[in-house]
C-alpha positions in Angstrom: -10.6 -7.9 18.9 -8.2 -10.1 16.8 -6.8 -8.6 13.6 -4.4 -9.9 10.9 -3.3 -6.4 9.9 0.4 -6.1 9.2 2.6 -3.3 10.4 3.8 -1.1 7.6 7.3 -2.5 8.0 6.0 -6.0 7.3 4.1 -5.2 4.1 5.6 -6.6 0.9 4.8 -6.1 -2.8 3.3 -9.6 -2.8 0.9 -8.6 0.0 -0.2 -5.6 -2.1 -0.6 -7.7 -5.3 -2.6 -10.3 -3.4 -4.9 -7.7 -1.9 -3.8 -8.4 1.7 -3.3 -4.7 2.5 -6.0 -2.3 3.6 -6.6 1.1 2.1 -5.8 2.5 5.6 -2.4 0.9 5.4 -1.7 2.1 1.9 -2.6 5.6 3.0 -0.3 5.3 5.9 2.6 4.3 3.6 1.8 7.3 1.4 1.8 9.7 4.3 5.1 8.4 5.7 7.0 7.6 2.5 5.3 9.4 -0.4 4.6 6.2 -2.5 1.4 6.2 -4.6 -0.1 2.9 -5.5 -1.7 2.7 -8.9 -4.6 0.2 -9.6 -6.6 -0.5 -12.7 -9.9 -2.4 -12.6 -9.4 -3.2 -8.9 -5.9 -4.7 -9.5 -2.6 -3.3 -8.4 -0.4 -2.3 -11.4 2.5 -0.3 -10.0 4.0 2.1 -7.5 5.4 5.5 -8.1 7.1 8.0 -5.8 5.3 11.3 -5.5 7.4 14.3 -6.4 7.2 17.3 -4.1 7.9 20.6 -5.8 
């Protein structure tokens, strides 16, 4: 099986804006780094860091 998936370390904001990142990869970034990706109408709008209390 050949895949074009990028490693987390290779993902850029442009990849996210262009929709070249899977939900699985975004979830992995969230789990490792705590970043939340905000979208509106299916388009990426911004990133925020989740605060842990």
